[in-house]
C-alpha positions, 0 to 999 in steps of 0.5 A: 585613507588617513582621515579619522572616523567621524560619522555614525552610519546606520546598518541593519542586521537580521531586522534589527537597527544597529549603529557603528562608526565609519570614517567620512572618507573610507574607501568602498571596496569593490570586487577585484580579480587579480590575474597578471599582477596583485596590487595589494591594500597596504594601509588605510580605511575601507568599508564594505556597505553596498554589497558583498565584495570578492577580492580574488587572486586564485586565478593568478597567472602572473610571475611568481616574483610578483605574487603577494598578500592581498592585504598587508600593513606594509605602509601602516594600519588597515581598517575595514568595516563590513556592514551587518549582513555583508560579506567580504571574501578574499582569495589569495594565491601563492605559488612561489616555491620559495617566497621571499617573505610573507607578503608572498606566503599569506592572503592577509599579512600583519607586521610592523615596518619601522615605526608604522602601525602593524595593526589590521582591523576588521569590524562587523559583518562576515569575513572569509579568507582563503589561500590557494596554491597549485605547486607540488611543493612550497615552503609555507602557506598561510591564510593569515599571518602576523609577524613581529609587531603585526596584529589582527583585530577582529571587532564587533560593532554592537549587534553587528557581530563579525564572523571570520572564516579562514579556509586553506583548501587543497588544490591540485596535488600540493603537499607542502605546509599549509596553515590557517593562521600564523603568528610569529611574535604577532597578535590576533584578537577576535570578539564576535560571532562565529570563528572558523578555521579549516585547513583541508588534508591532501588526497594522499591522506598525509597529516604532514604540516596541515595546521589550523593556528600556528603561533610562536615567538611570544604571540598572543591569541585572544578569541571571544566568540559564540562558536569556535571551530578550528580544524586541520588535517595535522595540528588544530593548534600548534606552538613550535619554536618558530613559525615560518622557515625564514623566521629565527627561533625565539627564546625567553618569550611567552605565547598566550592563547585564550578561547572563550565561546559557548562551543569550542571545537578543535579538530585535527590529526592532533589537537594542541601541540607544543614542541618547545623545551624549556631547557633550550628555549626558555619559553612558556605557553599559556592556553585557556578555554572558557566554554564547553570544549571539544578537542578531537584528534584523529588520523585516518591517513595510512600512506606515509610514515608521518601518519603515525605522529597523529592522534594526540588531543594534547601533546605539549612541552612548557605549556599551561592549559586551563579548561574552565568548562566541561571538556572532552578530549578524543584521541584516535590512531587506528592506522596500519602504521600507528598500530604496527610494532614499527617501521623502517624510515624511508630516508635513513632506513632505521627501524622506528619503534611502534607509535605511542599514542597519548591522548593527553601528553604533558612534558617539560614543566607543563600544567593542565588545569580542568575546573569542570568535568573532563573526559578523555578517550584514547583509541589505537596506537601500538602503545596507548596511554590516556594521560601521560605526565612527565615533569609536569602537573595535571589538576582535575577539579571536576569529575574525570572520565578516561576511556581506553580503547584498542592498543597493541602492546600496551594500554595505560589510562594514567602514567605519571613519571618524573626525574631528578629534581622534578615534580610530576603529579596528576591531582584528581580533586573529584571523582575519577572513572577509568574504563578499560573494557574496550582494550585487549592490549597485552599489557593493561594498566589503570594508574601507574607512577614511576621515578617519583611521579605522583597521582592523588584521587581525592574522591572516588575511583571507578576502575572495574571493567576489564578482567584482563587488566595487569595493573589497576594501580602500580607505583615503582621508584623512589618517591613515586606515589598513588593515593586514592580517596584521601578525602574519605568521601568518595566511592572506590570500585577497583578490579585489578591487582595493585603493587608498589616496588623500589620505594614507591607507595600506594594508599587507598581509602575504602570508606563506604559500603559501595566501595570495593577492591578486588585484587591482589596486592604486592609490595615487590614486583618482578624485577624490583630491587627493594620493596614498596609500600601499600597502606590500606584503610577499609571501613564502613562496609567496604570490602577488599576481595583478595584474589591472591596472596598479598602483602601490604605495609600497614593495614587498618580494617576499621568498623564494618570493613571487610576482607574476603579471601576469595575461595580457592575454588574460584581463585586458585590456591589458599592465600596468605595476607602478609602485613609488614607493619602493624595491623589495626582491627575493627572489621571482619576477616572472611577466610577459608580453610580445610577443617582437618588436622594441624597441617591442613591447607588454609588461608592465613594472615601474617602480621610482622608488626603489632596487632590491636583492635577487635576483629571478627573472623568468619571461616569457610570450610573447604572440603575438610572432614574434621579431625582431632587437632593438637596445636591446631590450624594456624590461621593468624600469625603475629610476630610483634605485640599481639594485642589485637583480639580475634573472635570466631563469629560463625561456626567452623564445622567439618564432619562431626566436629566443631572448631574454635579459635584459640590464642596461642598453642596449647603449650606456648604463648606465641601470640598467634591464633589457631583453629582447634576442634576443642574448647578453650581449656580451663587455666591450670591451677598454679601452686604458690612457690615454696619459700626456703629460708636462706639458712636452710640447706636445700636438698636436691630437687627431684623433678617428678616425671611429666604427666602423660599428656591428655588428649583433648575431647573433640567437640561434636556438632549439634547437627549430628543430633538433628540428623539422628533425631530425623532418622529416629523419628522417621523410623518410628512415626508410623510404627503401630501395634494391634491395640493401637488400631483394632477396636471392638466395634463389630459392625465397623471396620474404619479406625482413626488414631492420633499420636503425640509423643515427646522424646529425649535422648543424648549422643554417645559422647554426652555432649548433645542433648536432643528433644523431639515432639512428634505427631501422627494422624493415621487411619484405615479400614478393612477391605476383606475378611474371611474365616477358616473355621467357625470361630476364627476371622481373618481381616485385611485392610489398608491404612494411610498416614501423615506425620511430623517431628520437630527436634532441638539439639543443644551442645553442652560443650559449644553452646550452639544448637540445631533444629531438625524436622521431618514431615511426610506421608505413609501408605500400607496394608495390614492383616489380622487373624483371631483364633476366636473372633468372638471372645478374642481369646487365644492366639492372634496374629497381626502384621502390616507393611508400610511405605513412607516418603518424608522430607527432612531438614536440619537447621544449624545455628549460624549455618545454612539450612540442609534439606534431604529426603528419607524414604523406604518400607517398614514391616511388622509381625506381632502375636500374642495369646490371651488367657482368661485368669478370672471371671466375675459377674461384671468383669473378666481379667486376662493376661496376654503374653506378646511379641512383636518384630518390626523391620525398618528399611527407610533410608535417608539420602546421602547428603553433602552440606554447603560447608562440604561435610558429607552426611550419612544417616544410619539406622536403616535395616533396624530390627526392633523386637518387643516382649511384653506381658499385658494384663486387662480387664473387660467389664460392664456395669449393671446398668449397661448390661445387655446394651452392647457396651463393654469397657476395658482397662489394661496395663502392660510392660515390654522390653524393646531391643534395637538391633541398630541405633540411629546415627549420623556420621561423615563419610570422610573419616567415618566419625560416627555419633550414635544415639545413646540408651536405645539399645535396650528400653523398658516400656510401661503402658496404660490404656482403656477401651470403650465399646459404646455400641456395635458400631463405635468404640473409643480407645486411648493409651499412655506409654512411657519408655526409659532407656540408658543415658537419659533416653525417654519417650512418652506417647499418648494414643487416641483412637476410634 
């Protein structure tokens, strides 16, 4: 058994030719069943080359005192070579309730006795190790155990890779400690194919002391495999102060574990657990994973109080863990005890508070480094935490995802806390994504730091899927800190409040158009004794949607950055943003206010420090009707040096008023900014001081009485002109007179006219100037005629029309403009009676009734388009008397006094603008009267006599009176803006008509109306 290996023996695996070293005198192992006595292998070289071998003590019936490990190193090194494709199965049996040593506690036991070697080596093939026990209680049972100086070395021989399977199954109802592999100042090295450790749970569902690999007291574990699978009912990997009840606690030692494989799986009630504390044991653990790694910690049992300890993927103290490849950490405890508020200890009777599930818990100078993408999922517990860092460091160099599910009292994705003279930090060097959608805990938080803990997210942060979140980011306690997007290259999307208190600080950099913060910010929280710091940089299209009154310490609103004060309709009251320090502007503020008097409700920016830079301001009116202000609505308050420039970029309109942004009060330069319904006044002319020679005796200065305060003029909106223009156009589009319709064709009753006109008017304040272009096409025909005498005639007909009007209003005060538009149709009936139908001399009566339905629109500059309807009836009654005053050979001259009354019953819908202004357009039920005199000449040339041709020219002058003027006003304060100059209007009209034959006549006229205050209307009418 002590001879050296000298011969090369060929082995075949899966059809390939392999070579491996074997000793000349290696003992060939054969099957062996142990029943009355266990005769262990204690040293030497062995081989498994002829077939599979089973060493089985599972049916042992001998005395417990003679129980033993099947292979151990009591007498020196053990070497076993297993040929390719061959399997060595070792089944141990340990039923001694208190084994004297690990000869009786493990199937394989490696340790150093004296100067003898404690190495147990397996080369190639397949090795299956199990250890079974039937007693209901037992101290410790292991599949493999390496004690002081002991080492397991699992090696491959070329392509003859060794595969190791360690099984510690449940047999009977035994509930004591069972372990797959135990190391106490021992070593295990594996370099091969598949590495499997599986420790089954008990029938009662307990997670008590079912451990995959346990190492302590300065042990080393080095596994290089194709696949690694370690599964246990409690801990997959456990590092306590000691391994095995008979071993002493080790101090000042280092435990090292390395896992390298294509696939690494640790599965158990907990994943990795270390209970060492540096201050007591001065021990350090180093664990490294190379390869795609899954740590799956889940507790399913619900029968004993120990169940509430499970579900943590990583729970370590004084341990450094490195993940070099993609890693997934799963944590779950949904048991009744694990999610309950607590329980009474079955032994002590003391009340134990609810379980804190921590998917990853790093304490006592631990370090976690992830060099690739890593994801954490934490599901359950009464208190649920994804990443918990206490006096430790976590560094994530790849992308990190943290998913929180369930939890009862609380659910926190990241919690970092420290203490005196300690450093505790979580550092995310790439993007961090946190999902809280799966939890409805009473208290939900994204990132929290306390007592000096620090979190740095160097790139992006996504935290936006739970509207019930209490804190998205919180930092409490001196030197506590959360920094987000310190590189400025990440995308930040956060929904949830942020807050710092008691010396804590938050820095957030929103630096691209896809970044946003939807939150209220606090620099003091409930129960805080001092303030914290919140510094925000917002730039390059990023947005802060401010959901409540907020406070920050420093605010840099840089180029294209934006702060939206969320409107009170959806997020409570108006909001105040307080900057305790300085404000630098370069972006835009979107604020809400009730555009009313000085005391109106409004969002507000308060800067206690200094302001600088240039900021665009957009104001949204919330139901304000507009009034004439005095000092104005204070919207930006500056306590320090007010060097910043704020510019109103949209139109602040309410009712008929236009508001403008002013710096300072009218009579005080206080550096604050106000919205006033007036323009900035011209600076006063300052007279130079009077210099009095010192030798002159100055008489007492008599102070003149103060000048009476002049009330500023309100600034009206140009949209008022558009509303007026629309109503005025609607009232006149389809108005007509007899001469606009009636030709002389005796054998045709069809007619068609087209009208184009241009109107100019002002409002009664003189600020608004409007011009309107109208076009009408209207036609009709006689349906019925009759006579009452031999000479009279009554004709009744029907008419239809289409009209369109476009207007443009300019404000001479604000410089803003507005456009109006009306278009629609009309249909009506008319009736005309002539006293003398042949000559048309004498009396005539003409009447019509019309119905119009029109679409109206107002488009204010920088305002939303407004649409509404104008519908209604209009009617006319006209009369005149034509008198011949001259008769010549080729023509006759007539004068015709005329009178007409037109009633307009068109009404515009009451309309509420998108800014809240309620608009009513007046002018309905207007009575327009016209009195005039027409002079005409009918004649024909000598050449056209007898050809049924007749040509007329005429001129007429009219006085037009309107009982009402078209107006537009808001219903809040009945602020009316009226058309000016339309009450009394003079008109001069020139026209001509030509009867070409009895069937066809053409006519046209040009009219010019003039009123007061610059009112004018020019129209051209063509008909046939």
